[in-house]
C-alpha positions in Angstrom: 42.1 100.1 204.1 41.5 102.6 200.7 41.2 101.4 197.7 42.0 103.6 194.7 39.5 103.0 191.9 40.6 105.4 189.1 43.7 103.2 189.0 41.8 99.5 189.2 39.9 101.2 186.2 42.4 102.4 184.7 44.3 98.6 184.4 41.0 97.0 183.8 40.5 99.1 180.6 44.2 98.5 179.7 43.9 94.8 179.6 41.0 94.9 178.1 42.3 97.0 175.3 45.3 94.7 175.1 42.8 91.5 174.6 41.1 93.1 171.9 44.0 94.4 170.4 45.8 90.9 170.7 42.3 89.7 168.8 41.7 92.2 166.0 43.2 91.2 162.9 45.9 92.9 160.9 45.0 94.9 157.6 45.0 93.3 154.9 48.6 93.8 152.6 47.6 96.2 149.5 47.9 94.5 146.3 49.9 95.7 143.7 48.2 96.3 140.0 48.1 93.7 137.7 49.0 95.4 134.7 52.8 96.1 135.7 55.7 95.3 133.6 57.9 91.9 134.5 61.3 92.5 133.9 62.7 91.2 130.9 66.0 91.2 128.8 67.0 94.5 127.2 66.5 94.5 123.7 69.2 94.6 121.3 68.9 98.6 120.6 69.2 99.2 123.8 72.3 97.0 124.3 74.1 98.6 121.2 74.6 101.5 123.4 77.0 100.0 125.3 80.2 99.6 123.8 82.5 96.1 124.6 85.5 98.2 126.0 82.8 100.4 128.4 81.4 96.7 129.5 85.1 95.4 130.1 85.9 98.2 132.2 83.0 98.1 134.4 83.1 94.7 135.0 86.9 94.7 135.9 86.3 97.3 138.3 82.9 95.9 139.8 83.9 94.2 143.5 81.8 91.3 143.5 83.7 89.9 146.5 83.9 86.5 146.0 86.2 86.6 143.2 90.2 85.3 143.0 91.2 88.9 142.5 91.5 91.4 145.0 91.2 94.6 144.0 94.8 95.6 143.0 94.2 92.5 140.6 96.5 90.5 141.9 95.6 86.8 142.9 94.7 86.5 146.6 96.7 83.4 148.0 95.4 83.9 151.4 92.3 85.4 153.7 92.7 85.9 157.4 91.1 82.9 158.7 91.1 84.3 162.3 92.9 85.1 165.7 95.3 82.9 168.1 95.3 84.6 171.4 97.9 83.2 173.9 100.6 84.2 175.4 101.9 85.2 171.6 99.3 86.7 169.3 99.3 85.2 166.1 96.5 84.5 163.4 95.1 81.8 161.3 95.3 82.2 157.5 93.9 80.1 154.9 94.2 79.3 151.0 91.0 80.2 149.6 90.7 77.3 147.5 91.7 74.8 149.8 89.8 75.9 153.2 90.4 72.8 155.3 94.2 73.7 155.7 95.1 77.0 158.0 98.7 78.2 158.6 100.0 79.8 161.9 101.5 83.2 161.4 102.7 85.1 164.4 103.9 89.2 164.2 106.9 89.2 162.1 106.7 86.1 160.3 106.0 85.9 156.7 102.3 85.6 154.7 101.9 83.4 152.1 102.1 86.6 149.1 105.3 87.6 150.7 104.5 90.6 153.2 105.2 90.4 156.7 102.6 90.0 159.4 103.3 93.5 161.7 100.3 94.6 163.9 97.5 92.3 164.8 94.9 95.5 166.2 91.0 93.6 167.7 89.6 91.9 164.5 91.9 93.8 162.5 95.7 93.2 161.0 98.5 95.1 159.1 100.7 93.6 156.9 104.0 95.1 155.5 105.3 94.6 152.1 108.5 96.9 151.5 106.3 100.5 151.7 103.1 99.2 151.5 101.1 98.8 154.4 97.7 97.1 154.5 95.1 96.5 156.6 92.7 93.7 156.3 89.6 92.8 158.8 88.2 89.6 159.5 85.6 88.4 157.5 86.6 90.5 154.7 87.8 89.1 151.5 90.7 92.3 150.4 92.0 95.2 152.3 90.3 97.1 154.1 92.4 100.1 153.6 96.4 100.5 152.1 99.1 103.4 152.7 100.2 105.4 149.9 103.3 103.4 149.3 101.3 100.7 147.4 101.2 100.0 143.9 97.6 100.4 143.7 94.7 101.0 146.2 92.5 98.0 146.5 89.8 99.5 147.2 89.1 102.6 144.8 86.8 105.3 145.6 84.0 104.7 143.1 83.8 108.9 143.4 87.1 110.0 141.0 86.0 107.3 138.5 85.0 108.7 135.0 81.7 108.1 133.8 81.2 105.4 131.7 79.7 107.0 128.3 
């Protein structure tokens, strides 16, 4: 029987390296400078440069994701809560104000906002109201896309907004 001594020594060195590495203390976390300024409320002079109109415009266009308004300014009276996959595909919708009550909606039936469930595709649904088609995704509070037939796009692109002065 032939003994491969270099392989044995290499294995022993590897095991010893792991043991030493495991016992070695990690490097200390670098400390921050003690003189760094803490956050404070901006001064009145700095706040005066923002007009109430521009502030109102910015807060209107913010997409917080939890408010009662969707991006198109209409009240969101339903939310996609889940999917039912059986003989007939359907979805569960719920009223955000009463999350314990759900309603079953099959393809072709009306949703609480008056639109019709058009397509169920994986974790997305397509609704149609007149010429407006919107795509909703599970766990999203607002539509992820809208067709050109919709009055306003619920997810405006930040690149086409005019800068606030």
